[in-house]
PyMOL Python script that loads the backbone (N, CA, C, O; Angstrom):
from pymol import cmd

cmd.read_pdbstr("""\
ATOM      1  N   MET A   1     111.015  92.332 109.497  1.00  0.00           N
ATOM      2  CA  MET A   1     111.974  93.203 108.841  1.00  0.00           C
ATOM      3  C   MET A   1     111.614  94.663 109.105  1.00  0.00           C
ATOM      4  O   MET A   1     110.478  95.083 108.889  1.00  0.00           O
ATOM      5  N   GLN A   2     112.565  95.400 109.557  1.00  0.00           N
ATOM      6  CA  GLN A   2     112.336  96.794 109.895  1.00  0.00           C
ATOM      7  C   GLN A   2     112.098  97.637 108.650  1.00  0.00           C
ATOM      8  O   GLN A   2     111.277  98.554 108.689  1.00  0.00           O
ATOM      9  N   GLY A   3     112.783  97.359 107.554  1.00  0.00           N
ATOM     10  CA  GLY A   3     112.608  98.112 106.317  1.00  0.00           C
ATOM     11  C   GLY A   3     111.206  97.975 105.761  1.00  0.00           C
ATOM     12  O   GLY A   3     110.623  98.949 105.284  1.00  0.00           O
ATOM     13  N   ASP A   4     110.659  96.756 105.822  1.00  0.00           N
ATOM     14  CA  ASP A   4     109.298  96.532 105.346  1.00  0.00           C
ATOM     15  C   ASP A   4     108.288  97.302 106.184  1.00  0.00           C
ATOM     16  O   ASP A   4     107.323  97.852 105.653  1.00  0.00           O
ATOM     17  N   GLU A   5     108.510  97.340 107.483  1.00  0.00           N
ATOM     18  CA  GLU A   5     107.604  98.071 108.375  1.00  0.00           C
ATOM     19  C   GLU A   5     107.648  99.569 108.090  1.00  0.00           C
ATOM     20  O   GLU A   5     106.614 100.237 108.089  1.00  0.00           O
ATOM     21  N   ARG A   6     108.836 100.088 107.852  1.00  0.00           N
ATOM     22  CA  ARG A   6     108.962 101.521 107.544  1.00  0.00           C
ATOM     23  C   ARG A   6     108.300 101.856 106.216  1.00  0.00           C
ATOM     24  O   ARG A   6     107.648 102.893 106.092  1.00  0.00           O
ATOM     25  N   LEU A   7     108.461 100.991 105.227  1.00  0.00           N
ATOM     26  CA  LEU A   7     107.838 101.215 103.927  1.00  0.00           C
ATOM     27  C   LEU A   7     106.318 101.142 104.040  1.00  0.00           C
ATOM     28  O   LEU A   7     105.606 101.935 103.424  1.00  0.00           O
ATOM     29  N   ARG A   8     105.827 100.195 104.821  1.00  0.00           N
ATOM     30  CA  ARG A   8     104.383 100.076 105.043  1.00  0.00           C
ATOM     31  C   ARG A   8     103.841 101.327 105.740  1.00  0.00           C
ATOM     32  O   ARG A   8     102.771 101.817 105.382  1.00  0.00           O
ATOM     33  N   ALA A   9     104.566 101.842 106.724  1.00  0.00           N
ATOM     34  CA  ALA A   9     104.145 103.062 107.421  1.00  0.00           C
ATOM     35  C   ALA A   9     104.168 104.259 106.479  1.00  0.00           C
ATOM     36  O   ALA A   9     103.272 105.102 106.532  1.00  0.00           O
ATOM     37  N   LEU A  10     105.172 104.343 105.625  1.00  0.00           N
ATOM     38  CA  LEU A  10     105.258 105.419 104.634  1.00  0.00           C
ATOM     39  C   LEU A  10     104.074 105.351 103.678  1.00  0.00           C
ATOM     40  O   LEU A  10     103.490 106.379 103.335  1.00  0.00           O
ATOM     41  N   ALA A  11     103.719 104.146 103.249  1.00  0.00           N
ATOM     42  CA  ALA A  11     102.579 103.964 102.340  1.00  0.00           C
ATOM     43  C   ALA A  11     101.271 104.368 103.009  1.00  0.00           C
ATOM     44  O   ALA A  11     100.405 104.956 102.361  1.00  0.00           O
ATOM     45  N   GLN A  12     101.116 104.067 104.276  1.00  0.00           N
ATOM     46  CA  GLN A  12      99.888 104.423 104.992  1.00  0.00           C
ATOM     47  C   GLN A  12      99.744 105.931 105.154  1.00  0.00           C
ATOM     48  O   GLN A  12      98.625 106.445 105.164  1.00  0.00           O
ATOM     49  N   ARG A  13     100.850 106.641 105.280  1.00  0.00           N
ATOM     50  CA  ARG A  13     100.796 108.099 105.435  1.00  0.00           C
ATOM     51  C   ARG A  13     100.584 108.824 104.113  1.00  0.00           C
ATOM     52  O   ARG A  13     100.207 109.996 104.111  1.00  0.00           O
ATOM     53  N   SER A  14     100.817 108.153 102.994  1.00  0.00           N
ATOM     54  CA  SER A  14     100.733 108.804 101.692  1.00  0.00           C
ATOM     55  C   SER A  14      99.325 108.726 101.121  1.00  0.00           C
ATOM     56  O   SER A  14      98.758 107.644 100.962  1.00  0.00           O
ATOM     57  N   ALA A  15      98.774 109.892 100.817  1.00  0.00           N
ATOM     58  CA  ALA A  15      97.438 109.944 100.222  1.00  0.00           C
ATOM     59  C   ALA A  15      97.462 109.572  98.746  1.00  0.00           C
ATOM     60  O   ALA A  15      96.450 109.123  98.208  1.00  0.00           O
ATOM     61  N   ASN A  16      98.594 109.751  98.087  1.00  0.00           N
ATOM     62  CA  ASN A  16      98.657 109.576  96.638  1.00  0.00           C
ATOM     63  C   ASN A  16      99.423 108.346  96.164  1.00  0.00           C
ATOM     64  O   ASN A  16      99.204 107.894  95.040  1.00  0.00           O
ATOM     65  N   PHE A  17     100.304 107.797  96.975  1.00  0.00           N
ATOM     66  CA  PHE A  17     101.173 106.729  96.499  1.00  0.00           C
ATOM     67  C   PHE A  17     101.064 105.431  97.285  1.00  0.00           C
ATOM     68  O   PHE A  17     101.666 104.432  96.890  1.00  0.00           O
ATOM     69  N   GLY A  18     100.331 105.410  98.364  1.00  0.00           N
ATOM     70  CA  GLY A  18     100.230 104.219  99.211  1.00  0.00           C
ATOM     71  C   GLY A  18      99.684 103.000  98.502  1.00  0.00           C
ATOM     72  O   GLY A  18     100.090 101.877  98.799  1.00  0.00           O
ATOM     73  N   PHE A  19      98.770 103.202  97.572  1.00  0.00           N
ATOM     74  CA  PHE A  19      98.162 102.072  96.863  1.00  0.00           C
ATOM     75  C   PHE A  19      99.168 101.299  96.012  1.00  0.00           C
ATOM     76  O   PHE A  19      98.911 100.157  95.633  1.00  0.00           O
ATOM     77  N   LEU A  20     100.297 101.909  95.714  1.00  0.00           N
ATOM     78  CA  LEU A  20     101.308 101.254  94.880  1.00  0.00           C
ATOM     79  C   LEU A  20     102.108 100.191  95.631  1.00  0.00           C
ATOM     80  O   LEU A  20     102.869  99.443  95.017  1.00  0.00           O
ATOM     81  N   LEU A  21     101.947 100.117  96.937  1.00  0.00           N
ATOM     82  CA  LEU A  21     102.724  99.169  97.736  1.00  0.00           C
ATOM     83  C   LEU A  21     102.518  97.733  97.257  1.00  0.00           C
ATOM     84  O   LEU A  21     103.463  96.945  97.232  1.00  0.00           O
ATOM     85  N   ALA A  22     101.297  97.395  96.880  1.00  0.00           N
ATOM     86  CA  ALA A  22     101.005  96.034  96.416  1.00  0.00           C
ATOM     87  C   ALA A  22     101.593  95.758  95.035  1.00  0.00           C
ATOM     88  O   ALA A  22     101.758  94.602  94.648  1.00  0.00           O
ATOM     89  N   HIS A  23     101.909  96.819  94.294  1.00  0.00           N
ATOM     90  CA  HIS A  23     102.382  96.648  92.923  1.00  0.00           C
ATOM     91  C   HIS A  23     103.893  96.818  92.788  1.00  0.00           C
ATOM     92  O   HIS A  23     104.567  95.973  92.198  1.00  0.00           O
ATOM     93  N   GLU A  24     104.416  97.900  93.329  1.00  0.00           N
ATOM     94  CA  GLU A  24     105.849  98.202  93.180  1.00  0.00           C
ATOM     95  C   GLU A  24     106.309  99.047  94.368  1.00  0.00           C
ATOM     96  O   GLU A  24     106.146 100.267  94.353  1.00  0.00           O
ATOM     97  N   PRO A  25     106.880  98.415  95.396  1.00  0.00           N
ATOM     98  CA  PRO A  25     107.288  99.139  96.600  1.00  0.00           C
ATOM     99  C   PRO A  25     108.262 100.288  96.348  1.00  0.00           C
ATOM    100  O   PRO A  25     108.230 101.288  97.065  1.00  0.00           O
ATOM    101  N   LEU A  26     109.124 100.162  95.344  1.00  0.00           N
ATOM    102  CA  LEU A  26     110.078 101.232  95.057  1.00  0.00           C
ATOM    103  C   LEU A  26     109.356 102.519  94.654  1.00  0.00           C
ATOM    104  O   LEU A  26     109.795 103.614  95.005  1.00  0.00           O
ATOM    105  N   LEU A  27     108.251 102.388  93.919  1.00  0.00           N
ATOM    106  CA  LEU A  27     107.474 103.568  93.531  1.00  0.00           C
ATOM    107  C   LEU A  27     106.869 104.250  94.752  1.00  0.00           C
ATOM    108  O   LEU A  27     106.782 105.477  94.801  1.00  0.00           O
ATOM    109  N   VAL A  28     106.454 103.463  95.732  1.00  0.00           N
ATOM    110  CA  VAL A  28     105.929 104.039  96.978  1.00  0.00           C
ATOM    111  C   VAL A  28     107.021 104.842  97.663  1.00  0.00           C
ATOM    112  O   VAL A  28     106.788 105.963  98.115  1.00  0.00           O
ATOM    113  N   SER A  29     108.203 104.268  97.736  1.00  0.00           N
ATOM    114  CA  SER A  29     109.309 104.944  98.405  1.00  0.00           C
ATOM    115  C   SER A  29     109.626 106.281  97.750  1.00  0.00           C
ATOM    116  O   SER A  29     109.715 107.300  98.435  1.00  0.00           O
ATOM    117  N   TYR A  30     109.797 106.288  96.431  1.00  0.00           N
ATOM    118  CA  TYR A  30     110.130 107.529  95.735  1.00  0.00           C
ATOM    119  C   TYR A  30     108.978 108.530  95.781  1.00  0.00           C
ATOM    120  O   TYR A  30     109.186 109.702  96.096  1.00  0.00           O
ATOM    121  N   GLY A  31     107.779 108.077  95.471  1.00  0.00           N
ATOM    122  CA  GLY A  31     106.632 108.984  95.403  1.00  0.00           C
ATOM    123  C   GLY A  31     106.255 109.575  96.748  1.00  0.00           C
ATOM    124  O   GLY A  31     106.046 110.782  96.863  1.00  0.00           O
ATOM    125  N   ALA A  32     106.170 108.734  97.759  1.00  0.00           N
ATOM    126  CA  ALA A  32     105.779 109.218  99.083  1.00  0.00           C
ATOM    127  C   ALA A  32     106.849 110.119  99.691  1.00  0.00           C
ATOM    128  O   ALA A  32     106.527 111.073 100.399  1.00  0.00           O
ATOM    129  N   THR A  33     108.110 109.824  99.421  1.00  0.00           N
ATOM    130  CA  THR A  33     109.179 110.689  99.922  1.00  0.00           C
ATOM    131  C   THR A  33     109.124 112.053  99.246  1.00  0.00           C
ATOM    132  O   THR A  33     109.283 113.081  99.905  1.00  0.00           O
ATOM    133  N   ALA A  34     108.901 112.067  97.936  1.00  0.00           N
ATOM    134  CA  ALA A  34     108.762 113.350  97.224  1.00  0.00           C
ATOM    135  C   ALA A  34     107.580 114.134  97.776  1.00  0.00           C
ATOM    136  O   ALA A  34     107.668 115.344  97.984  1.00  0.00           O
ATOM    137  N   GLU A  35     106.483 113.439  98.009  1.00  0.00           N
ATOM    138  CA  GLU A  35     105.274 114.068  98.536  1.00  0.00           C
ATOM    139  C   GLU A  35     105.514 114.663  99.930  1.00  0.00           C
ATOM    140  O   GLU A  35     105.027 115.750 100.242  1.00  0.00           O
ATOM    141  N   SER A  36     106.264 113.943 100.755  1.00  0.00           N
ATOM    142  CA  SER A  36     106.445 114.394 102.134  1.00  0.00           C
ATOM    143  C   SER A  36     107.414 115.564 102.277  1.00  0.00           C
ATOM    144  O   SER A  36     107.346 116.297 103.263  1.00  0.00           O
ATOM    145  N   CYS A  37     108.314 115.753 101.312  1.00  0.00           N
ATOM    146  CA  CYS A  37     109.302 116.829 101.470  1.00  0.00           C
ATOM    147  C   CYS A  37     109.139 117.948 100.439  1.00  0.00           C
ATOM    148  O   CYS A  37     110.042 118.768 100.271  1.00  0.00           O
ATOM    149  N   VAL A  38     108.006 117.988  99.753  1.00  0.00           N
ATOM    150  CA  VAL A  38     107.831 118.980  98.688  1.00  0.00           C
ATOM    151  C   VAL A  38     107.901 120.419  99.214  1.00  0.00           C
ATOM    152  O   VAL A  38     108.382 121.300  98.502  1.00  0.00           O
ATOM    153  N   TYR A  39     107.440 120.675 100.428  1.00  0.00           N
ATOM    154  CA  TYR A  39     107.459 122.039 100.970  1.00  0.00           C
ATOM    155  C   TYR A  39     108.707 122.329 101.795  1.00  0.00           C
ATOM    156  O   TYR A  39     109.163 123.471 101.852  1.00  0.00           O
ATOM    157  N   THR A  40     109.258 121.308 102.428  1.00  0.00           N
ATOM    158  CA  THR A  40     110.424 121.528 103.284  1.00  0.00           C
ATOM    159  C   THR A  40     111.744 121.459 102.526  1.00  0.00           C
ATOM    160  O   THR A  40     112.706 122.136 102.890  1.00  0.00           O
ATOM    161  N   ASP A  41     111.796 120.644 101.474  1.00  0.00           N
ATOM    162  CA  ASP A  41     113.018 120.489 100.683  1.00  0.00           C
ATOM    163  C   ASP A  41     112.641 120.240  99.222  1.00  0.00           C
ATOM    164  O   ASP A  41     112.690 119.102  98.755  1.00  0.00           O
ATOM    165  N   PRO A  42     112.265 121.303  98.494  1.00  0.00           N
ATOM    166  CA  PRO A  42     111.797 121.143  97.113  1.00  0.00           C
ATOM    167  C   PRO A  42     112.813 120.482  96.185  1.00  0.00           C
ATOM    168  O   PRO A  42     112.426 119.749  95.275  1.00  0.00           O
ATOM    169  N   ASN A  43     114.100 120.726  96.398  1.00  0.00           N
ATOM    170  CA  ASN A  43     115.117 120.103  95.546  1.00  0.00           C
ATOM    171  C   ASN A  43     115.126 118.584  95.712  1.00  0.00           C
ATOM    172  O   ASN A  43     115.202 117.846  94.729  1.00  0.00           O
ATOM    173  N   ALA A  44     115.050 118.128  96.945  1.00  0.00           N
ATOM    174  CA  ALA A  44     114.992 116.684  97.190  1.00  0.00           C
ATOM    175  C   ALA A  44     113.714 116.094  96.611  1.00  0.00           C
ATOM    176  O   ALA A  44     113.720 114.976  96.095  1.00  0.00           O
ATOM    177  N   ALA A  45     112.620 116.843  96.694  1.00  0.00           N
ATOM    178  CA  ALA A  45     111.353 116.374  96.123  1.00  0.00           C
ATOM    179  C   ALA A  45     111.469 116.201  94.611  1.00  0.00           C
ATOM    180  O   ALA A  45     110.934 115.244  94.052  1.00  0.00           O
ATOM    181  N   LEU A  46     112.164 117.124  93.950  1.00  0.00           N
ATOM    182  CA  LEU A  46     112.367 116.998  92.499  1.00  0.00           C
ATOM    183  C   LEU A  46     113.208 115.776  92.147  1.00  0.00           C
ATOM    184  O   LEU A  46     112.923 115.082  91.171  1.00  0.00           O
ATOM    185  N   VAL A  47     114.234 115.515  92.935  1.00  0.00           N
ATOM    186  CA  VAL A  47     115.075 114.339  92.694  1.00  0.00           C
ATOM    187  C   VAL A  47     114.246 113.069  92.854  1.00  0.00           C
ATOM    188  O   VAL A  47     114.316 112.171  92.015  1.00  0.00           O
ATOM    189  N   LYS A  48     113.463 112.993  93.925  1.00  0.00           N
ATOM    190  CA  LYS A  48     112.627 111.814  94.158  1.00  0.00           C
ATOM    191  C   LYS A  48     111.550 111.687  93.089  1.00  0.00           C
ATOM    192  O   LYS A  48     111.217 110.574  92.681  1.00  0.00           O
ATOM    193  N   ALA A  49     111.003 112.802  92.631  1.00  0.00           N
ATOM    194  CA  ALA A  49     109.993 112.758  91.570  1.00  0.00           C
ATOM    195  C   ALA A  49     110.602 112.224  90.275  1.00  0.00           C
ATOM    196  O   ALA A  49     109.963 111.455  89.557  1.00  0.00           O
ATOM    197  N   ARG A  50     111.815 112.623  89.982  1.00  0.00           N
ATOM    198  CA  ARG A  50     112.481 112.105  88.780  1.00  0.00           C
ATOM    199  C   ARG A  50     112.757 110.608  88.923  1.00  0.00           C
ATOM    200  O   ARG A  50     112.544 109.842  87.983  1.00  0.00           O
ATOM    201  N   GLN A  51     113.229 110.196  90.093  1.00  0.00           N
ATOM    202  CA  GLN A  51     113.465 108.775  90.324  1.00  0.00           C
ATOM    203  C   GLN A  51     112.161 107.987  90.190  1.00  0.00           C
ATOM    204  O   GLN A  51     112.150 106.880  89.651  1.00  0.00           O
ATOM    205  N   PHE A  52     111.066 108.565  90.683  1.00  0.00           N
ATOM    206  CA  PHE A  52     109.758 107.931  90.547  1.00  0.00           C
ATOM    207  C   PHE A  52     109.411 107.751  89.069  1.00  0.00           C
ATOM    208  O   PHE A  52     109.004 106.667  88.650  1.00  0.00           O
ATOM    209  N   GLY A  53     109.573 108.813  88.285  1.00  0.00           N
ATOM    210  CA  GLY A  53     109.250 108.750  86.862  1.00  0.00           C
ATOM    211  C   GLY A  53     110.092 107.734  86.113  1.00  0.00           C
ATOM    212  O   GLY A  53     109.577 107.005  85.265  1.00  0.00           O
ATOM    213  N   GLU A  54     111.378 107.680  86.417  1.00  0.00           N
ATOM    214  CA  GLU A  54     112.259 106.719  85.752  1.00  0.00           C
ATOM    215  C   GLU A  54     111.919 105.288  86.145  1.00  0.00           C
ATOM    216  O   GLU A  54     111.945 104.388  85.306  1.00  0.00           O
ATOM    217  N   SER A  55     111.601 105.076  87.416  1.00  0.00           N
ATOM    218  CA  SER A  55     111.221 103.734  87.860  1.00  0.00           C
ATOM    219  C   SER A  55     109.891 103.310  87.259  1.00  0.00           C
ATOM    220  O   SER A  55     109.709 102.147  86.898  1.00  0.00           O
ATOM    221  N   LEU A  56     108.964 104.252  87.151  1.00  0.00           N
ATOM    222  CA  LEU A  56     107.675 103.950  86.535  1.00  0.00           C
ATOM    223  C   LEU A  56     107.857 103.588  85.066  1.00  0.00           C
ATOM    224  O   LEU A  56     107.256 102.628  84.586  1.00  0.00           O
ATOM    225  N   ALA A  57     108.677 104.347  84.352  1.00  0.00           N
ATOM    226  CA  ALA A  57     108.939 104.045  82.940  1.00  0.00           C
ATOM    227  C   ALA A  57     109.588 102.672  82.794  1.00  0.00           C
ATOM    228  O   ALA A  57     109.218 101.907  81.903  1.00  0.00           O
ATOM    229  N   ASP A  58     110.547 102.353  83.651  1.00  0.00           N
ATOM    230  CA  ASP A  58     111.190 101.038  83.604  1.00  0.00           C
ATOM    231  C   ASP A  58     110.190  99.919  83.884  1.00  0.00           C
ATOM    232  O   ASP A  58     110.201  98.889  83.211  1.00  0.00           O
ATOM    233  N   ALA A  59     109.321 100.127  84.886  1.00  0.00           N
ATOM    234  CA  ALA A  59     108.321  99.106  85.217  1.00  0.00           C
ATOM    235  C   ALA A  59     107.357  98.893  84.058  1.00  0.00           C
ATOM    236  O   ALA A  59     106.998  97.758  83.745  1.00  0.00           O
ATOM    237  N   LEU A  60     106.941  99.976  83.424  1.00  0.00           N
ATOM    238  CA  LEU A  60     106.036  99.855  82.279  1.00  0.00           C
ATOM    239  C   LEU A  60     106.711  99.146  81.115  1.00  0.00           C
ATOM    240  O   LEU A  60     106.130  98.246  80.509  1.00  0.00           O
ATOM    241  N   LEU A  61     107.931  99.549  80.804  1.00  0.00           N
ATOM    242  CA  LEU A  61     108.644  98.926  79.688  1.00  0.00           C
ATOM    243  C   LEU A  61     108.894  97.443  79.932  1.00  0.00           C
ATOM    244  O   LEU A  61     108.703  96.630  79.027  1.00  0.00           O
ATOM    245  N   SER A  62     109.314  97.083  81.123  1.00  0.00           N
ATOM    246  CA  SER A  62     109.564  95.664  81.388  1.00  0.00           C
ATOM    247  C   SER A  62     108.257  94.887  81.460  1.00  0.00           C
ATOM    248  O   SER A  62     108.223  93.711  81.098  1.00  0.00           O
ATOM    249  N   GLY A  63     107.181  95.519  81.918  1.00  0.00           N
ATOM    250  CA  GLY A  63     105.872  94.870  81.932  1.00  0.00           C
ATOM    251  C   GLY A  63     105.357  94.577  80.544  1.00  0.00           C
ATOM    252  O   GLY A  63     104.627  93.607  80.338  1.00  0.00           O
ATOM    253  N   TRP A  64     105.725  95.399  79.600  1.00  0.00           N
ATOM    254  CA  TRP A  64     105.327  95.206  78.206  1.00  0.00           C
ATOM    255  C   TRP A  64     106.318  94.340  77.445  1.00  0.00           C
ATOM    256  O   TRP A  64     106.124  94.055  76.263  1.00  0.00           O
ATOM    257  N   GLY A  65     107.387  93.920  78.126  1.00  0.00           N
ATOM    258  CA  GLY A  65     108.396  93.096  77.482  1.00  0.00           C
ATOM    259  C   GLY A  65     109.315  93.862  76.549  1.00  0.00           C
ATOM    260  O   GLY A  65     109.872  93.302  75.605  1.00  0.00           O
ATOM    261  N   TRP A  66     109.464  95.143  76.825  1.00  0.00           N
ATOM    262  CA  TRP A  66     110.297  96.013  75.992  1.00  0.00           C
ATOM    263  C   TRP A  66     111.749  95.894  76.412  1.00  0.00           C
ATOM    264  O   TRP A  66     112.047  96.064  77.595  1.00  0.00           O
ATOM    265  N   PRO A  67     112.667  95.609  75.500  1.00  0.00           N
ATOM    266  CA  PRO A  67     114.064  95.531  75.906  1.00  0.00           C
ATOM    267  C   PRO A  67     114.638  96.886  76.285  1.00  0.00           C
ATOM    268  O   PRO A  67     115.440  96.972  77.215  1.00  0.00           O
ATOM    269  N   GLY A  68     114.248  97.940  75.591  1.00  0.00           N
ATOM    270  CA  GLY A  68     114.614  99.304  75.936  1.00  0.00           C
ATOM    271  C   GLY A  68     116.075  99.561  76.200  1.00  0.00           C
ATOM    272  O   GLY A  68     116.574  99.187  77.261  1.00  0.00           O
ATOM    273  N   PRO A  69     116.791 100.193  75.267  1.00  0.00           N
ATOM    274  CA  PRO A  69     118.192 100.528  75.514  1.00  0.00           C
ATOM    275  C   PRO A  69     118.315 101.602  76.586  1.00  0.00           C
ATOM    276  O   PRO A  69     117.438 102.456  76.719  1.00  0.00           O
ATOM    277  N   GLY A  70     119.393 101.559  77.343  1.00  0.00           N
ATOM    278  CA  GLY A  70     119.658 102.614  78.319  1.00  0.00           C
ATOM    279  C   GLY A  70     118.682 102.632  79.466  1.00  0.00           C
ATOM    280  O   GLY A  70     118.295 103.705  79.930  1.00  0.00           O
ATOM    281  N   ARG A  71     118.273 101.469  79.937  1.00  0.00           N
ATOM    282  CA  ARG A  71     117.342 101.397  81.053  1.00  0.00           C
ATOM    283  C   ARG A  71     117.821 102.270  82.199  1.00  0.00           C
ATOM    284  O   ARG A  71     119.015 102.310  82.494  1.00  0.00           O
ATOM    285  N   GLY A  72     116.902 102.965  82.843  1.00  0.00           N
ATOM    286  CA  GLY A  72     117.247 103.824  83.961  1.00  0.00           C
ATOM    287  C   GLY A  72     117.355 105.285  83.585  1.00  0.00           C
ATOM    288  O   GLY A  72     117.488 106.137  84.463  1.00  0.00           O
ATOM    289  N   ARG A  73     117.301 105.592  82.308  1.00  0.00           N
ATOM    290  CA  ARG A  73     117.327 106.994  81.887  1.00  0.00           C
ATOM    291  C   ARG A  73     116.025 107.266  81.164  1.00  0.00           C
ATOM    292  O   ARG A  73     115.727 106.633  80.151  1.00  0.00           O
ATOM    293  N   SER A  74     115.256 108.196  81.675  1.00  0.00           N
ATOM    294  CA  SER A  74     113.921 108.438  81.134  1.00  0.00           C
ATOM    295  C   SER A  74     113.952 108.874  79.679  1.00  0.00           C
ATOM    296  O   SER A  74     113.053 108.517  78.917  1.00  0.00           O
ATOM    297  N   THR A  75     114.957 109.633  79.273  1.00  0.00           N
ATOM    298  CA  THR A  75     114.996 110.086  77.881  1.00  0.00           C
ATOM    299  C   THR A  75     115.242 108.919  76.941  1.00  0.00           C
ATOM    300  O   THR A  75     114.634 108.854  75.872  1.00  0.00           O
ATOM    301  N   SER A  76     116.116 107.997  77.315  1.00  0.00           N
ATOM    302  CA  SER A  76     116.361 106.821  76.481  1.00  0.00           C
ATOM    303  C   SER A  76     115.124 105.942  76.421  1.00  0.00           C
ATOM    304  O   SER A  76     114.772 105.436  75.355  1.00  0.00           O
ATOM    305  N   SER A  77     114.462 105.757  77.558  1.00  0.00           N
ATOM    306  CA  SER A  77     113.264 104.928  77.599  1.00  0.00           C
ATOM    307  C   SER A  77     112.164 105.529  76.747  1.00  0.00           C
ATOM    308  O   SER A  77     111.482 104.808  76.019  1.00  0.00           O
ATOM    309  N   ALA A  78     111.984 106.825  76.826  1.00  0.00           N
ATOM    310  CA  ALA A  78     110.935 107.486  76.052  1.00  0.00           C
ATOM    311  C   ALA A  78     111.227 107.408  74.564  1.00  0.00           C
ATOM    312  O   ALA A  78     110.309 107.234  73.762  1.00  0.00           O
ATOM    313  N   ARG A  79     112.481 107.533  74.185  1.00  0.00           N
ATOM    314  CA  ARG A  79     112.840 107.465  72.764  1.00  0.00           C
ATOM    315  C   ARG A  79     112.674 106.062  72.196  1.00  0.00           C
ATOM    316  O   ARG A  79     112.454 105.909  70.994  1.00  0.00           O
ATOM    317  N   SER A  80     112.776 105.037  73.033  1.00  0.00           N
ATOM    318  CA  SER A  80     112.680 103.667  72.538  1.00  0.00           C
ATOM    319  C   SER A  80     111.241 103.227  72.316  1.00  0.00           C
ATOM    320  O   SER A  80     111.007 102.192  71.690  1.00  0.00           O
ATOM    321  N   MET A  81     110.276 103.983  72.812  1.00  0.00           N
ATOM    322  CA  MET A  81     108.871 103.623  72.643  1.00  0.00           C
ATOM    323  C   MET A  81     108.407 103.980  71.233  1.00  0.00           C
ATOM    324  O   MET A  81     108.825 104.996  70.676  1.00  0.00           O
ATOM    325  N   PRO A  82     107.540 103.140  70.655  1.00  0.00           N
ATOM    326  CA  PRO A  82     107.046 103.462  69.310  1.00  0.00           C
ATOM    327  C   PRO A  82     106.115 104.665  69.342  1.00  0.00           C
ATOM    328  O   PRO A  82     105.472 104.943  70.354  1.00  0.00           O
ATOM    329  N   ARG A  83     106.053 105.357  68.247  1.00  0.00           N
ATOM    330  CA  ARG A  83     105.187 106.536  68.149  1.00  0.00           C
ATOM    331  C   ARG A  83     103.957 106.184  67.331  1.00  0.00           C
ATOM    332  O   ARG A  83     104.018 105.378  66.403  1.00  0.00           O
ATOM    333  N   GLU A  84     102.850 106.796  67.689  1.00  0.00           N
ATOM    334  CA  GLU A  84     101.603 106.621  66.936  1.00  0.00           C
ATOM    335  C   GLU A  84     101.750 107.287  65.579  1.00  0.00           C
ATOM    336  O   GLU A  84     102.315 108.377  65.494  1.00  0.00           O
ATOM    337  N   PRO A  85     101.254 106.658  64.504  1.00  0.00           N
ATOM    338  CA  PRO A  85     101.351 107.302  63.177  1.00  0.00           C
ATOM    339  C   PRO A  85     100.419 108.482  63.050  1.00  0.00           C
ATOM    340  O   PRO A  85     100.379 109.128  62.003  1.00  0.00           O
TER     341      PRO A  85
END
""", "prot")
cmd.dss("prot")
cmd.show_as("cartoon", "prot")
cmd.util.cbc("prot")
cmd.orient("prot")
């Protein structure tokens, strides 16, 4: 599969996000893309960074078995988490 090869190559080039390939390939895609274009296209890097954060929050919530209303929106996900007393 060509897509898998490209994702693997992207993970190998990333100093900060490559290790996530074994856990969640989508996080590698968003994180490494943000990392690679931070100086050439800062706006695109911000979009990818936000997508990374939302995907990470979704992965954490589903890993904990959280139903979480409004999946895919970081503000909804953050509000659904319990707060420490």
